[in-house]
CHARMM-style PDB file with segment names, atoms N, HN, CA, C and O in Angstrom:
ATOM      1  N   UNK     1     197.012   9.630  78.099  1.00  0.00      PROA
ATOM      2  CA  UNK     1     197.182  11.023  77.765  1.00  0.00      PROA
ATOM      3  C   UNK     1     198.194  11.639  78.718  1.00  0.00      PROA
ATOM      4  O   UNK     1     198.135  11.409  79.926  1.00  0.00      PROA
ATOM      5  N   UNK     2     199.101  12.404  78.190  1.00  0.00      PROA
ATOM      6  HN  UNK     2     199.148  12.591  77.209  1.00  0.00      PROA
ATOM      7  CA  UNK     2     200.090  13.110  79.001  1.00  0.00      PROA
ATOM      8  C   UNK     2     199.961  14.604  78.752  1.00  0.00      PROA
ATOM      9  O   UNK     2     199.664  15.037  77.639  1.00  0.00      PROA
ATOM     10  N   UNK     3     200.188  15.382  79.795  1.00  0.00      PROA
ATOM     11  HN  UNK     3     200.429  15.030  80.699  1.00  0.00      PROA
ATOM     12  CA  UNK     3     200.130  16.836  79.682  1.00  0.00      PROA
ATOM     13  C   UNK     3     201.535  17.415  79.740  1.00  0.00      PROA
ATOM     14  O   UNK     3     202.454  16.794  80.274  1.00  0.00      PROA
ATOM     15  N   UNK     4     201.688  18.593  79.193  1.00  0.00      PROA
ATOM     16  HN  UNK     4     200.941  19.097  78.760  1.00  0.00      PROA
ATOM     17  CA  UNK     4     202.959  19.304  79.293  1.00  0.00      PROA
ATOM     18  C   UNK     4     203.244  19.593  80.767  1.00  0.00      PROA
ATOM     19  O   UNK     4     202.306  19.771  81.544  1.00  0.00      PROA
ATOM     20  N   UNK     5     204.513  19.642  81.168  1.00  0.00      PROA
ATOM     21  HN  UNK     5     205.275  19.497  80.537  1.00  0.00      PROA
ATOM     22  CA  UNK     5     204.845  19.893  82.577  1.00  0.00      PROA
ATOM     23  C   UNK     5     204.207  21.159  83.151  1.00  0.00      PROA
ATOM     24  O   UNK     5     203.731  21.136  84.286  1.00  0.00      PROA
ATOM     25  N   UNK     6     204.185  22.260  82.400  1.00  0.00      PROA
ATOM     26  HN  UNK     6     204.572  22.279  81.478  1.00  0.00      PROA
ATOM     27  CA  UNK     6     203.563  23.487  82.915  1.00  0.00      PROA
ATOM     28  C   UNK     6     202.069  23.309  83.150  1.00  0.00      PROA
ATOM     29  O   UNK     6     201.529  23.823  84.129  1.00  0.00      PROA
ATOM     30  N   UNK     7     201.405  22.590  82.265  1.00  0.00      PROA
ATOM     31  HN  UNK     7     201.844  22.173  81.469  1.00  0.00      PROA
ATOM     32  CA  UNK     7     199.974  22.333  82.416  1.00  0.00      PROA
ATOM     33  C   UNK     7     199.723  21.457  83.635  1.00  0.00      PROA
ATOM     34  O   UNK     7     198.782  21.694  84.393  1.00  0.00      PROA
ATOM     35  N   UNK     8     200.549  20.463  83.821  1.00  0.00      PROA
ATOM     36  HN  UNK     8     201.313  20.271  83.205  1.00  0.00      PROA
ATOM     37  CA  UNK     8     200.418  19.570  84.971  1.00  0.00      PROA
ATOM     38  C   UNK     8     200.587  20.339  86.274  1.00  0.00      PROA
ATOM     39  O   UNK     8     199.789  20.177  87.198  1.00  0.00      PROA
ATOM     40  N   UNK     9     201.608  21.168  86.357  1.00  0.00      PROA
ATOM     41  HN  UNK     9     202.256  21.300  85.607  1.00  0.00      PROA
ATOM     42  CA  UNK     9     201.830  21.956  87.578  1.00  0.00      PROA
ATOM     43  C   UNK     9     200.656  22.887  87.851  1.00  0.00      PROA
ATOM     44  O   UNK     9     200.245  23.050  89.000  1.00  0.00      PROA
ATOM     45  N   UNK    10     200.122  23.490  86.814  1.00  0.00      PROA
ATOM     46  HN  UNK    10     200.456  23.358  85.881  1.00  0.00      PROA
ATOM     47  CA  UNK    10     198.965  24.374  86.959  1.00  0.00      PROA
ATOM     48  C   UNK    10     197.801  23.623  87.612  1.00  0.00      PROA
ATOM     49  O   UNK    10     197.214  24.113  88.577  1.00  0.00      PROA
ATOM     50  N   UNK    11     197.467  22.452  87.097  1.00  0.00      PROA
ATOM     51  HN  UNK    11     197.944  22.055  86.312  1.00  0.00      PROA
ATOM     52  CA  UNK    11     196.329  21.700  87.628  1.00  0.00      PROA
ATOM     53  C   UNK    11     196.595  21.146  89.019  1.00  0.00      PROA
ATOM     54  O   UNK    11     195.662  21.019  89.812  1.00  0.00      PROA
ATOM     55  N   UNK    12     197.841  20.815  89.336  1.00  0.00      PROA
ATOM     56  HN  UNK    12     198.599  20.918  88.692  1.00  0.00      PROA
ATOM     57  CA  UNK    12     198.167  20.398  90.702  1.00  0.00      PROA
ATOM     58  C   UNK    12     197.773  21.496  91.680  1.00  0.00      PROA
ATOM     59  O   UNK    12     197.210  21.223  92.740  1.00  0.00      PROA
ATOM     60  N   UNK    13     198.072  22.737  91.316  1.00  0.00      PROA
ATOM     61  HN  UNK    13     198.530  22.959  90.455  1.00  0.00      PROA
ATOM     62  CA  UNK    13     197.772  23.840  92.218  1.00  0.00      PROA
ATOM     63  C   UNK    13     196.287  24.167  92.261  1.00  0.00      PROA
ATOM     64  O   UNK    13     195.774  24.540  93.316  1.00  0.00      PROA
ATOM     65  N   UNK    14     195.591  24.037  91.150  1.00  0.00      PROA
ATOM     66  HN  UNK    14     196.007  23.733  90.293  1.00  0.00      PROA
ATOM     67  CA  UNK    14     194.141  24.242  91.144  1.00  0.00      PROA
ATOM     68  C   UNK    14     193.487  23.286  92.139  1.00  0.00      PROA
ATOM     69  O   UNK    14     192.585  23.679  92.879  1.00  0.00      PROA
ATOM     70  N   UNK    15     193.937  22.041  92.156  1.00  0.00      PROA
ATOM     71  HN  UNK    15     194.670  21.722  91.555  1.00  0.00      PROA
ATOM     72  CA  UNK    15     193.388  21.055  93.092  1.00  0.00      PROA
ATOM     73  C   UNK    15     193.650  21.488  94.532  1.00  0.00      PROA
ATOM     74  O   UNK    15     192.744  21.425  95.363  1.00  0.00      PROA
ATOM     75  N   UNK    16     194.875  21.928  94.847  1.00  0.00      PROA
ATOM     76  HN  UNK    16     195.611  21.979  94.172  1.00  0.00      PROA
ATOM     77  CA  UNK    16     195.174  22.330  96.225  1.00  0.00      PROA
ATOM     78  C   UNK    16     194.308  23.495  96.669  1.00  0.00      PROA
ATOM     79  O   UNK    16     193.782  23.486  97.782  1.00  0.00      PROA
ATOM     80  N   UNK    17     194.150  24.498  95.813  1.00  0.00      PROA
ATOM     81  HN  UNK    17     194.577  24.505  94.909  1.00  0.00      PROA
ATOM     82  CA  UNK    17     193.306  25.641  96.158  1.00  0.00      PROA
ATOM     83  C   UNK    17     191.877  25.161  96.421  1.00  0.00      PROA
ATOM     84  O   UNK    17     191.225  25.650  97.343  1.00  0.00      PROA
ATOM     85  N   UNK    18     191.391  24.224  95.636  1.00  0.00      PROA
ATOM     86  HN  UNK    18     191.921  23.826  94.887  1.00  0.00      PROA
ATOM     87  CA  UNK    18     190.045  23.690  95.815  1.00  0.00      PROA
ATOM     88  C   UNK    18     189.875  22.873  97.089  1.00  0.00      PROA
ATOM     89  O   UNK    18     188.775  22.798  97.636  1.00  0.00      PROA
ATOM     90  N   UNK    19     190.952  22.263  97.562  1.00  0.00      PROA
ATOM     91  HN  UNK    19     191.846  22.324  97.118  1.00  0.00      PROA
ATOM     92  CA  UNK    19     190.872  21.455  98.784  1.00  0.00      PROA
ATOM     93  C   UNK    19     190.741  22.315 100.038  1.00  0.00      PROA
ATOM     94  O   UNK    19     190.268  21.836 101.070  1.00  0.00      PROA
ATOM     95  N   UNK    20     191.152  23.573  99.959  1.00  0.00      PROA
ATOM     96  HN  UNK    20     191.536  23.962  99.122  1.00  0.00      PROA
ATOM     97  CA  UNK    20     191.090  24.527 101.055  1.00  0.00      PROA
ATOM     98  C   UNK    20     191.536  23.912 102.372  1.00  0.00      PROA
ATOM     99  O   UNK    20     192.706  23.558 102.519  1.00  0.00      PROA
ATOM    100  N   UNK    21     190.626  23.777 103.333  1.00  0.00      PROA
ATOM    101  HN  UNK    21     189.676  24.065 103.214  1.00  0.00      PROA
ATOM    102  CA  UNK    21     191.003  23.323 104.674  1.00  0.00      PROA
ATOM    103  C   UNK    21     190.533  21.903 104.977  1.00  0.00      PROA
ATOM    104  O   UNK    21     190.273  21.570 106.133  1.00  0.00      PROA
ATOM    105  N   UNK    22     190.424  21.070 103.955  1.00  0.00      PROA
ATOM    106  HN  UNK    22     190.635  21.341 103.015  1.00  0.00      PROA
ATOM    107  CA  UNK    22     190.011  19.686 104.157  1.00  0.00      PROA
ATOM    108  C   UNK    22     191.198  18.843 104.622  1.00  0.00      PROA
ATOM    109  O   UNK    22     192.345  19.232 104.402  1.00  0.00      PROA
ATOM    110  N   UNK    23     190.950  17.698 105.259  1.00  0.00      PROA
ATOM    111  HN  UNK    23     190.018  17.381 105.438  1.00  0.00      PROA
ATOM    112  CA  UNK    23     192.048  16.818 105.665  1.00  0.00      PROA
ATOM    113  C   UNK    23     192.881  16.327 104.480  1.00  0.00      PROA
ATOM    114  O   UNK    23     194.075  16.071 104.632  1.00  0.00      PROA
ATOM    115  N   UNK    24     192.275  16.195 103.323  1.00  0.00      PROA
ATOM    116  HN  UNK    24     191.305  16.402 103.199  1.00  0.00      PROA
ATOM    117  CA  UNK    24     193.000  15.716 102.142  1.00  0.00      PROA
ATOM    118  C   UNK    24     194.078  16.698 101.694  1.00  0.00      PROA
ATOM    119  O   UNK    24     195.022  16.306 101.008  1.00  0.00      PROA
ATOM    120  N   UNK    25     193.950  17.967 102.072  1.00  0.00      PROA
ATOM    121  HN  UNK    25     193.183  18.286 102.629  1.00  0.00      PROA
ATOM    122  CA  UNK    25     194.924  18.977 101.650  1.00  0.00      PROA
ATOM    123  C   UNK    25     196.325  18.648 102.157  1.00  0.00      PROA
ATOM    124  O   UNK    25     197.297  18.818 101.421  1.00  0.00      PROA
ATOM    125  N   UNK    26     196.448  18.186 103.383  1.00  0.00      PROA
ATOM    126  HN  UNK    26     195.659  18.047 103.982  1.00  0.00      PROA
ATOM    127  CA  UNK    26     197.776  17.854 103.929  1.00  0.00      PROA
ATOM    128  C   UNK    26     198.436  16.741 103.125  1.00  0.00      PROA
ATOM    129  O   UNK    26     199.629  16.811 102.832  1.00  0.00      PROA
ATOM    130  N   UNK    27     197.679  15.730 102.774  1.00  0.00      PROA
ATOM    131  HN  UNK    27     196.709  15.673 103.013  1.00  0.00      PROA
ATOM    132  CA  UNK    27     198.225  14.650 101.952  1.00  0.00      PROA
ATOM    133  C   UNK    27     198.635  15.183 100.581  1.00  0.00      PROA
ATOM    134  O   UNK    27     199.703  14.845 100.072  1.00  0.00      PROA
ATOM    135  N   UNK    28     197.790  16.008  99.994  1.00  0.00      PROA
ATOM    136  HN  UNK    28     196.922  16.282 100.408  1.00  0.00      PROA
ATOM    137  CA  UNK    28     198.092  16.605  98.691  1.00  0.00      PROA
ATOM    138  C   UNK    28     199.398  17.402  98.756  1.00  0.00      PROA
ATOM    139  O   UNK    28     200.222  17.326  97.844  1.00  0.00      PROA
ATOM    140  N   UNK    29     199.581  18.165  99.836  1.00  0.00      PROA
ATOM    141  HN  UNK    29     198.911  18.227 100.576  1.00  0.00      PROA
ATOM    142  CA  UNK    29     200.781  18.983  99.989  1.00  0.00      PROA
ATOM    143  C   UNK    29     202.034  18.110 100.070  1.00  0.00      PROA
ATOM    144  O   UNK    29     203.088  18.493  99.562  1.00  0.00      PROA
ATOM    145  N   UNK    30     201.931  16.970 100.690  1.00  0.00      PROA
ATOM    146  HN  UNK    30     201.075  16.658 101.103  1.00  0.00      PROA
ATOM    147  CA  UNK    30     203.078  16.050 100.748  1.00  0.00      PROA
ATOM    148  C   UNK    30     203.422  15.537  99.354  1.00  0.00      PROA
ATOM    149  O   UNK    30     204.595  15.416  99.001  1.00  0.00      PROA
ATOM    150  N   UNK    31     202.404  15.240  98.573  1.00  0.00      PROA
ATOM    151  HN  UNK    31     201.451  15.338  98.860  1.00  0.00      PROA
ATOM    152  CA  UNK    31     202.622  14.710  97.230  1.00  0.00      PROA
ATOM    153  C   UNK    31     203.183  15.755  96.262  1.00  0.00      PROA
ATOM    154  O   UNK    31     203.889  15.404  95.316  1.00  0.00      PROA
ATOM    155  N   UNK    32     202.878  17.021  96.487  1.00  0.00      PROA
ATOM    156  HN  UNK    32     202.304  17.306  97.255  1.00  0.00      PROA
ATOM    157  CA  UNK    32     203.218  18.086  95.542  1.00  0.00      PROA
ATOM    158  C   UNK    32     204.360  18.987  96.018  1.00  0.00      PROA
ATOM    159  O   UNK    32     204.388  20.169  95.676  1.00  0.00      PROA
ATOM    160  N   UNK    33     205.283  18.460  96.786  1.00  0.00      PROA
ATOM    161  HN  UNK    33     205.260  17.500  97.064  1.00  0.00      PROA
ATOM    162  CA  UNK    33     206.324  19.273  97.410  1.00  0.00      PROA
ATOM    163  C   UNK    33     207.223  20.032  96.440  1.00  0.00      PROA
ATOM    164  O   UNK    33     207.778  21.061  96.825  1.00  0.00      PROA
ATOM    165  N   UNK    34     207.389  19.582  95.224  1.00  0.00      PROA
ATOM    166  HN  UNK    34     206.938  18.746  94.911  1.00  0.00      PROA
ATOM    167  CA  UNK    34     208.371  20.178  94.316  1.00  0.00      PROA
ATOM    168  C   UNK    34     207.766  20.945  93.144  1.00  0.00      PROA
ATOM    169  O   UNK    34     208.377  21.026  92.078  1.00  0.00      PROA
ATOM    170  N   UNK    35     206.581  21.505  93.327  1.00  0.00      PROA
ATOM    171  HN  UNK    35     206.085  21.440  94.193  1.00  0.00      PROA
ATOM    172  CA  UNK    35     205.899  22.215  92.243  1.00  0.00      PROA
ATOM    173  C   UNK    35     205.902  23.721  92.535  1.00  0.00      PROA
ATOM    174  O   UNK    35     205.948  24.120  93.699  1.00  0.00      PROA
ATOM    175  N   UNK    36     205.852  24.556  91.495  1.00  0.00      PROA
ATOM    176  HN  UNK    36     205.814  24.232  90.550  1.00  0.00      PROA
ATOM    177  CA  UNK    36     205.918  26.021  91.618  1.00  0.00      PROA
ATOM    178  C   UNK    36     204.520  26.643  91.550  1.00  0.00      PROA
ATOM    179  O   UNK    36     203.638  26.100  90.884  1.00  0.00      PROA
ATOM    180  N   UNK    37     204.305  27.784  92.239  1.00  0.00      PROA
ATOM    181  HN  UNK    37     205.022  28.225  92.781  1.00  0.00      PROA
ATOM    182  CA  UNK    37     202.988  28.416  92.339  1.00  0.00      PROA
ATOM    183  C   UNK    37     202.519  29.146  91.077  1.00  0.00      PROA
ATOM    184  O   UNK    37     203.319  29.703  90.324  1.00  0.00      PROA
ATOM    185  N   UNK    38     201.222  29.124  90.874  1.00  0.00      PROA
ATOM    186  HN  UNK    38     200.573  28.672  91.485  1.00  0.00      PROA
ATOM    187  CA  UNK    38     200.569  29.905  89.821  1.00  0.00      PROA
ATOM    188  C   UNK    38     199.435  30.755  90.412  1.00  0.00      PROA
ATOM    189  O   UNK    38     198.821  31.545  89.695  1.00  0.00      PROA
ATOM    190  N   UNK    39     199.154  30.599  91.707  1.00  0.00      PROA
ATOM    191  HN  UNK    39     199.653  29.957  92.290  1.00  0.00      PROA
ATOM    192  CA  UNK    39     198.073  31.314  92.369  1.00  0.00      PROA
ATOM    193  C   UNK    39     198.585  32.028  93.615  1.00  0.00      PROA
ATOM    194  O   UNK    39     198.286  31.603  94.731  1.00  0.00      PROA
ATOM    195  N   UNK    40     199.347  33.098  93.449  1.00  0.00      PROA
ATOM    196  HN  UNK    40     199.590  33.444  92.543  1.00  0.00      PROA
ATOM    197  CA  UNK    40     199.859  33.797  94.625  1.00  0.00      PROA
ATOM    198  C   UNK    40     198.727  34.323  95.504  1.00  0.00      PROA
ATOM    199  O   UNK    40     197.677  34.739  95.013  1.00  0.00      PROA
ATOM    200  N   UNK    41     198.966  34.295  96.814  1.00  0.00      PROA
ATOM    201  HN  UNK    41     199.818  33.957  97.213  1.00  0.00      PROA
ATOM    202  CA  UNK    41     197.993  34.821  97.752  1.00  0.00      PROA
ATOM    203  C   UNK    41     196.999  33.814  98.288  1.00  0.00      PROA
ATOM    204  O   UNK    41     196.107  34.188  99.049  1.00  0.00      PROA
ATOM    205  N   UNK    42     197.122  32.542  97.915  1.00  0.00      PROA
ATOM    206  HN  UNK    42     197.847  32.238  97.296  1.00  0.00      PROA
ATOM    207  CA  UNK    42     196.184  31.525  98.389  1.00  0.00      PROA
ATOM    208  C   UNK    42     196.767  30.649  99.490  1.00  0.00      PROA
ATOM    209  O   UNK    42     196.112  29.704  99.930  1.00  0.00      PROA
ATOM    210  N   UNK    43     197.983  30.942  99.945  1.00  0.00      PROA
ATOM    211  HN  UNK    43     198.515  31.710  99.587  1.00  0.00      PROA
ATOM    212  CA  UNK    43     198.580  30.184 101.042  1.00  0.00      PROA
ATOM    213  C   UNK    43     198.904  28.752 100.706  1.00  0.00      PROA
ATOM    214  O   UNK    43     198.839  27.888 101.581  1.00  0.00      PROA
ATOM    215  N   UNK    44     199.252  28.472  99.467  1.00  0.00      PROA
ATOM    216  HN  UNK    44     199.304  29.174  98.757  1.00  0.00      PROA
ATOM    217  CA  UNK    44     199.579  27.110  99.081  1.00  0.00      PROA
ATOM    218  C   UNK    44     200.995  26.752  99.513  1.00  0.00      PROA
ATOM    219  O   UNK    44     201.794  27.632  99.833  1.00  0.00      PROA
ATOM    220  N   UNK    45     201.295  25.480  99.521  1.00  0.00      PROA
ATOM    221  HN  UNK    45     200.646  24.766  99.261  1.00  0.00      PROA
ATOM    222  CA  UNK    45     202.621  24.988  99.865  1.00  0.00      PROA
ATOM    223  C   UNK    45     203.678  25.644  98.986  1.00  0.00      PROA
ATOM    224  O   UNK    45     204.775  25.944  99.457  1.00  0.00      PROA
ATOM    225  N   UNK    46     203.363  25.864  97.734  1.00  0.00      PROA
ATOM    226  HN  UNK    46     202.471  25.620  97.352  1.00  0.00      PROA
ATOM    227  CA  UNK    46     204.313  26.447  96.797  1.00  0.00      PROA
ATOM    228  C   UNK    46     204.734  27.835  97.258  1.00  0.00      PROA
ATOM    229  O   UNK    46     205.905  28.196  97.141  1.00  0.00      PROA
ATOM    230  N   UNK    47     203.802  28.611  97.778  1.00  0.00      PROA
ATOM    231  HN  UNK    47     202.850  28.317  97.873  1.00  0.00      PROA
ATOM    232  CA  UNK    47     204.123  29.942  98.285  1.00  0.00      PROA
ATOM    233  C   UNK    47     204.978  29.852  99.544  1.00  0.00      PROA
ATOM    234  O   UNK    47     205.933  30.613  99.700  1.00  0.00      PROA
ATOM    235  N   UNK    48     204.651  28.945 100.426  1.00  0.00      PROA
ATOM    236  HN  UNK    48     203.876  28.326 100.299  1.00  0.00      PROA
ATOM    237  CA  UNK    48     205.415  28.791 101.664  1.00  0.00      PROA
ATOM    238  C   UNK    48     206.858  28.435 101.369  1.00  0.00      PROA
ATOM    239  O   UNK    48     207.758  28.895 102.071  1.00  0.00      PROA
ATOM    240  N   UNK    49     207.100  27.633 100.355  1.00  0.00      PROA
ATOM    241  HN  UNK    49     206.369  27.259  99.784  1.00  0.00      PROA
ATOM    242  CA  UNK    49     208.461  27.218 100.010  1.00  0.00      PROA
ATOM    243  C   UNK    49     209.276  28.383  99.466  1.00  0.00      PROA
ATOM    244  O   UNK    49     210.493  28.418  99.650  1.00  0.00      PROA
ATOM    245  N   UNK    50     208.629  29.340  98.796  1.00  0.00      PROA
ATOM    246  HN  UNK    50     207.641  29.311  98.646  1.00  0.00      PROA
ATOM    247  CA  UNK    50     209.335  30.478  98.221  1.00  0.00      PROA
ATOM    248  C   UNK    50     209.844  31.428  99.292  1.00  0.00      PROA
ATOM    249  O   UNK    50     210.819  32.143  99.063  1.00  0.00      PROA
ATOM    250  N   UNK    51     209.213  31.450 100.443  1.00  0.00      PROA
ATOM    251  HN  UNK    51     208.421  30.869 100.629  1.00  0.00      PROA
ATOM    252  CA  UNK    51     209.570  32.398 101.514  1.00  0.00      PROA
ATOM    253  C   UNK    51     210.885  32.056 102.158  1.00  0.00      PROA
ATOM    254  OT1 UNK    51     211.325  32.753 103.072  1.00  0.00      PROA
TER     255      UNK     51
END
């Protein structure tokens, strides 16, 4: 099964928000370096890149 690119990016960010301050979050952030934010205000990597 494949998802549309926008759907995939959305779920990538849902996972990061759910990881919060766990050690796995840093690894996730490395894997997701080129994705755009859908959850402003949560301090995700996507927001940091926009600044």
